[in-house]
C-alpha positions in Angstrom: -15.7 -27.0 19.2 -11.8 -25.4 17.4 -9.0 -27.7 17.5 -5.3 -27.9 17.2 -4.0 -26.9 13.3 -1.5 -28.5 14.4 -1.4 -31.5 16.9 -5.5 -31.6 15.5 -6.4 -31.7 19.8 -9.3 -29.9 21.0 -8.3 -26.8 22.2 -10.1 -26.4 25.5 -11.8 -23.2 25.9 -12.9 -21.3 29.0 -16.2 -18.8 28.7 -15.4 -15.5 28.3 -16.9 -12.0 28.4 -15.7 -11.3 25.2 -16.6 -15.2 23.6 -20.9 -13.6 25.4 -20.3 -10.7 23.0 -18.9 -12.6 19.9 -15.3 -10.4 20.1 -13.5 -12.7 20.9 -10.2 -14.1 19.1 -10.5 -17.7 17.2 -7.8 -19.2 19.1 -6.0 -21.6 15.8 -3.0 -23.2 18.2 -3.9 -25.3 21.4 -1.3 -23.4 24.9 1.0 -27.2 24.0 1.5 -25.5 20.0 2.1 -22.4 21.0 3.9 -22.5 24.2 6.7 -25.0 21.2 7.6 -21.5 19.7 10.4 -19.9 20.4 9.6 -15.7 20.1 13.1 -13.7 19.2 12.0 -10.5 17.8 15.2 -10.1 16.5 15.9 -6.2 14.6 19.1 -5.9 12.4 20.4 -3.3 10.4 21.3 -4.6 7.0 23.9 -3.1 4.7 21.4 -2.7 1.3 18.2 -3.7 3.1 18.0 -0.8 6.2 15.9 -2.8 9.3 15.2 -6.4 9.8 12.5 -8.1 11.9 12.9 -11.1 12.4 9.6 -12.9 14.8 10.8 -16.3 16.0 13.5 -18.4 16.2 14.0 -21.5 13.7 13.0 -24.4 16.6 12.9 -27.6 15.6 9.1 -26.5 16.3 9.0 -24.0 13.5 10.5 -26.4 11.0 8.2 -29.0 11.3 4.9 -25.8 10.5 7.5 -24.7 7.8 7.8 -28.8 5.5 3.6 -29.1 7.0 3.1 -25.2 5.6 5.2 -25.0 2.9 5.9 -28.7 1.0 2.9 -30.7 2.4 0.8 -28.1 1.5 -1.4 -27.2 4.2 -2.5 -23.6 3.6 -5.1 -23.5 6.5 -1.5 -23.0 8.5 -1.4 -19.2 7.7 -3.8 -19.1 9.7 -1.2 -19.4 12.6 0.8 -16.5 13.3 -1.9 -14.2 11.6 -1.9 -11.7 14.8 1.8 -11.2 15.2 2.0 -10.1 11.5 -0.9 -7.8 11.2 0.1 -6.4 14.7 4.2 -6.1 13.1 3.5 -4.9 10.2 0.4 -2.0 11.2 0.8 1.0 9.9 3.8 -0.2 7.2 1.4 2.1 4.1 4.1 -0.1 1.1 4.4 -4.2 2.4 6.0 -6.0 -0.5 6.4 -10.3 -0.6 8.9 -11.7 -1.5 7.4 -13.2 -5.0 7.3 -16.5 -6.0 8.1 -18.3 -9.2 5.1 -18.3 -11.3 6.5 -22.8 -11.9 7.0 -22.9 -8.5 4.0 -21.6 -8.1 2.3 -24.0 -9.7 4.4 -26.6 -8.0 3.2 -25.7 -4.4 0.3 -24.5 -4.7 -0.4 -21.0 -3.4 2.5 -18.5 -2.6 3.0 -19.0 0.9 4.4 -15.6 1.7 1.2 -14.1 -0.7 -0.7 -16.5 1.8 0.2 -15.4 5.4 -0.9 -11.5 4.5 -3.8 -12.0 3.5 -4.5 -14.6 6.1 -3.6 -11.5 8.9 -5.5 -8.8 6.7 -2.4 -7.2 5.4 -2.1 -5.3 2.2 0.1 -5.5 0.0 1.8 -5.4 -3.4 3.2 -7.2 -6.3 6.2 -4.7 -6.9 9.2 -7.7 -7.8 8.8 -10.8 -10.2 11.1 -13.5 -9.0 13.1 -14.4 -12.4 15.1 -17.5 -11.0 13.4 -21.4 -9.7 16.3 -21.9 -7.7 16.5 -22.4 -4.5 17.8 -20.7 -0.9 18.0 -23.6 0.7 19.7 -25.9 -0.8 22.9 -23.7 -1.6 25.4 -23.5 0.3 26.7 -19.4 1.6 28.8 -19.5 -1.1 27.1 -19.8 -3.8 23.7 -17.3 -3.1 26.9 -14.5 -2.5 27.6 -15.6 -6.1 23.5 -15.5 -7.3 22.8 -14.1 -10.2 19.9 -11.6 -9.4 17.2 -13.6 -8.4 14.5 -10.2 -9.0 13.4 -7.3 -11.4 10.8 -4.8 -10.4 7.4 -5.6 -12.5 7.0 -3.7 -15.7 4.0 -1.1 -14.7 5.6 -1.5 -10.7 6.5 2.6 -10.0 8.9 3.2 -7.5 8.5 6.6 -4.5 11.2 7.6 -2.8 8.8 6.2 0.4 9.7 3.5 2.6 9.0 0.0 1.4 8.5 -3.4 3.2 9.5 -6.1 2.1 7.7 -9.6 4.0 9.3 -12.7 3.4 9.0 -16.4 5.4 13.2 -16.6 6.5 15.7 -15.1 7.0 19.4 -16.7 6.9 22.2 -15.3 4.7 19.8 -12.4 3.5 20.8 -12.6 0.7 17.1 -12.7 -0.9 15.8 -9.2 1.1 19.2 -7.4 0.3 18.1 -8.3 -3.4 14.8 -7.2 -3.6 16.5 -4.3 -1.5 18.8 -3.6 -3.8 15.6 -4.6 -6.9 13.5 -1.4 -5.1 16.6 1.4 -3.4 17.7 1.5 -7.2 14.3 2.7 -8.9 14.5 4.9 -6.1 12.9 4.2 -2.7 14.3 6.2 -0.7 14.7 3.5 2.5 13.7 -0.1 2.6 12.8 -3.0 5.5 11.8 -5.7 6.3 9.8 -8.3 8.8 10.3 -12.0 8.5 8.5 -14.6 10.7 12.1 -16.5 10.9 15.7 -15.7 11.3 17.4 -18.8 11.1 
């Protein structure tokens, strides 16, 4: 029997033809936990990035998910939104995750954006390096806007005049996305779009 990754309650599954044929997708959340997330589907135009699509609002349920996934290092939760990410990123040629600084990666044990994409079976390209260990969530809006550049292009990266899609977990002020998009555009990208799991 399958259990909900969040509340650990048994997921009640009724027999289906898909199940009998072995093609039914595994459920990761119970109905109650699934309903606790608020779908947003916010699409915005940016100044430096051309477009950003955020899938969910940052409500209490998402805040708890985020804490358990990122800070309590519950890597199994990467599968929860895999179907959503797979759907929205289907057909995107070059997907670029927002990178973690190497020191943060050691501290957190895994790169959370990379793992979300891996669980969604989305291939991605590591084109950026993070040059700062600063945590965006600990800064005011003014501090974020006044920061030094967060990213640099990897030495071996080659940027072509095509569309790149940046993926991050959360979009607040847009500083992270703008800085990543600026690096790609200054290096030759024709267009930079973004997809985030959450819009705060």
